[in-house]
C-alpha positions in Angstrom: 0.0 0.0 0.0 1.4 3.4 -1.0 2.0 5.7 1.9 0.4 9.2 1.6 2.0 12.5 2.6 0.4 14.0 5.7 2.4 17.2 6.0 3.8 18.6 2.8 6.1 21.5 2.3 6.7 22.7 -1.3 9.5 25.1 -2.4 9.5 26.8 1.0 11.4 30.1 1.0 11.7 32.8 3.7 13.6 36.0 3.6 14.0 38.9 6.0 15.0 41.7 3.6 18.1 40.4 1.9 18.7 37.6 4.4 17.5 34.3 3.1 16.6 32.1 6.0 14.9 29.2 4.0 15.9 28.4 0.5 13.6 26.2 -1.6 12.9 23.5 0.9 10.7 20.5 0.1 9.6 18.0 2.7 6.9 15.3 3.2 6.0 13.7 6.4 3.8 10.6 6.5 1.0 10.0 9.1 2.5 8.6 12.3 6.1 9.5 11.3 8.5 11.1 13.7 10.9 13.5 11.9 13.8 15.3 13.7 15.4 18.4 12.3 18.9 19.1 13.4 21.6 21.6 12.5 23.5 24.6 13.8 21.9 27.7 15.3 20.7 30.0 12.6 20.2 27.2 10.0 16.5 27.8 9.6 15.2 24.9 11.7 12.8 26.8 13.9 11.7 29.1 11.1 10.7 26.0 9.0 8.8 24.6 12.0 7.0 27.8 12.7 6.0 28.2 9.1 4.0 25.0 9.3 1.3 26.6 11.4 1.8 30.1 10.0 3.5 31.6 13.1 6.2 32.7 10.7 4.6 32.8 7.2 6.8 31.8 4.2 7.8 34.4 1.7 6.9 31.8 -1.0 6.0 28.2 -1.2 3.2 26.0 0.1 2.4 24.1 3.3 -0.2 21.4 3.4 -1.8 19.3 6.1 -3.4 16.4 4.3 -5.5 18.0 1.5 -5.7 21.5 3.1 -3.2 24.2 2.2 -2.4 26.0 5.4 -0.8 29.1 3.9 -3.2 29.8 1.1 -3.8 33.4 0.1 -7.1 34.8 1.3 -8.7 38.1 2.2 -7.7 39.1 5.8 -10.8 38.0 7.6 -11.1 34.7 5.7 -7.4 34.1 6.3 -7.7 34.6 10.0 -10.6 32.2 10.3 -8.8 29.6 8.1 -5.6 29.7 10.1 -7.4 29.6 13.4 -9.2 26.5 12.2 -6.1 24.8 10.8 -4.1 25.5 14.0 -6.6 23.4 16.0 -5.1 20.4 14.2 -1.5 21.4 15.0 -0.1 21.2 18.5 3.1 23.2 19.2 5.4 23.1 22.1 8.0 25.8 22.5 11.4 26.2 24.2 9.9 28.4 26.8 6.7 26.8 28.1 4.4 29.8 27.5 2.0 28.9 30.3 -0.4 31.5 31.6 0.9 32.3 35.1 -2.4 33.5 36.4 -4.2 30.2 35.5 -3.8 26.9 37.3 -2.6 23.9 35.4 -6.2 22.9 34.8 -7.0 26.4 33.6 -4.1 26.4 31.1 -5.2 23.1 29.6 -9.0 23.7 29.5 -8.9 27.2 28.1 -8.5 26.4 24.4 -10.8 23.4 24.3 -13.6 25.5 25.9 -13.0 28.6 23.8 -12.2 27.1 20.4 -14.1 23.7 20.5 -17.0 24.7 22.8 -16.4 22.0 25.3 -18.4 22.1 28.5 -16.5 22.7 31.8 -17.0 19.1 32.8 -15.8 17.8 29.4 -12.8 20.1 29.4 -11.9 19.1 33.0 -12.1 15.4 32.1 -9.9 16.0 29.0 -7.3 17.9 31.1 -7.1 15.2 33.7 -6.7 12.5 31.0 -3.8 14.4 29.4 -2.2 15.2 32.7 -2.3 11.6 33.6 -0.6 10.8 30.3 2.3 13.1 31.2 2.4 12.0 34.8 1.2 15.2 36.4 -2.4 14.6 37.4 -1.6 15.5 41.0 -0.5 19.0 39.9 -3.9 19.8 38.2 -4.7 22.7 40.6 -1.2 24.1 41.0 0.0 27.3 39.4 2.9 27.3 37.0 5.1 29.2 39.5 5.1 26.1 41.8 6.3 23.7 39.0 9.8 22.8 37.9 10.9 23.5 34.4 10.4 19.9 33.3 6.9 19.9 34.9 6.0 23.1 33.1 7.1 21.6 29.8 5.0 18.5 30.4 2.0 20.7 31.1 2.7 22.5 27.9 2.6 19.2 26.1 -0.6 18.2 27.8 -2.1 21.5 26.8 -1.2 20.9 23.2 -2.6 17.4 23.3 -5.9 18.5 24.8 -6.8 20.0 21.4 -6.4 16.5 19.9 -4.1 17.6 17.1 -3.2 15.7 14.0 0.5 16.6 14.2 2.7 17.8 17.0 5.6 20.3 16.5 8.4 20.6 19.1 10.7 23.5 18.9 13.7 22.8 21.1 11.4 21.6 23.8 14.2 20.6 26.2 16.9 23.2 25.5 15.8 25.6 28.3 15.8 22.8 30.9 18.4 21.8 33.4 20.1 18.6 32.2 18.5 16.4 34.9 15.0 17.5 33.8 15.5 16.8 30.1 14.8 13.1 30.4 11.3 13.5 31.9 10.2 15.5 28.9 11.9 13.1 26.5 10.0 10.2 28.1 6.7 11.9 27.3 7.8 12.4 23.7 8.9 8.8 23.5 5.5 7.7 24.7 3.8 9.8 22.0 6.1 8.2 19.4 4.9 4.8 20.6 1.3 5.9 20.1 2.2 6.8 16.5 1.6 10.6 16.9 2.9 12.4 13.9 5.7 14.6 15.2 8.2 17.1 13.7 10.9 17.8 16.3 13.6 20.5 16.2 16.2 19.3 18.7 19.8 19.3 19.8 19.3 16.0 21.6 21.1 13.7 19.2 20.7 10.5 21.2 16.9 11.2 21.4 16.7 11.7 17.7 18.7 8.6 17.0 16.5 6.4 19.3 13.0 7.8 18.6 12.8 9.3 15.1 12.1 7.6 11.8 13.9 10.3 9.8 16.5 13.0 10.4 17.0 16.2 8.4 20.2 18.1 8.7 19.8 21.8 7.9 22.5 24.4 7.4 22.3 27.9 6.0 18.6 27.6 5.1 18.8 24.3 3.1 18.3 20.7 3.9 21.8 19.3 3.3 20.7 15.7 3.7 18.0 13.5 5.2 17.5 9.9 5.9 17.0 7.3 8.7 19.0 7.9 11.9 21.2 4.9 11.2 22.5 6.6 8.0 22.6 10.2 9.1 24.3 9.5 12.4 26.6 6.7 11.4 27.4 7.3 7.7 26.4 10.8 6.6 27.1 11.7 3.0 28.1 15.3 3.3 31.1 16.8 5.0 28.9 19.6 6.6 26.9 16.9 8.3 29.9 15.1 9.5 31.5 18.2 10.9 28.3 19.1 12.8 27.9 15.6 14.2 31.5 15.4 15.4 30.8 18.4 17.6 27.4 17.2 19.0 27.3 13.4 19.2 27.9 11.8 22.5 31.4 10.2 22.8 
């Protein structure tokens, strides 16, 4: 059976004035696939990820989720409605948790399902508790973010994204702001999602995580995808010298 593209990026380009951040990138991700994007700082990884849900719109090119073009050109009001609808299918977890400090963990997770999906309070609470149980934080449901560790905040952020029941999850350096001893608790949640065949695109500096969890790895540098392939190839026998140089600096000894 032929596998179908789930997320498709066609001829993606992004410029800030004369600075080209993304240069003619093409990418397809199948349903249930976990793709890691690695590369040096400033290579365009986060820009590409943010373009998928129109947080950082492309200068040119197309982004599709299944048969819906995410970044299609529309009059302003139609565009806003379209993007708001599309984003309900795309969960995103950022480097810096972005939790609302004035809301409890429960409030952070139930806000979007109630406002955007019209869930009742009881239904939203049940959903929040289910997602918190999944990330191992049900006992923190009524705490405020200020009383959580960095790892706990990031797990709440993951639960909040999952509460919208997205079709794809985007992780933008989800562990890079954490103390080293807290990284593994977040990685374990992401590994669990991988076991559940959640489609994920992950920008990461965690090479061991990418090697053990992801189906494909993209190495980006200077706005282009230098090479891509399964972790066994990219990490053990990369084709390009730029990839080899990067990995020599970042792979565990």
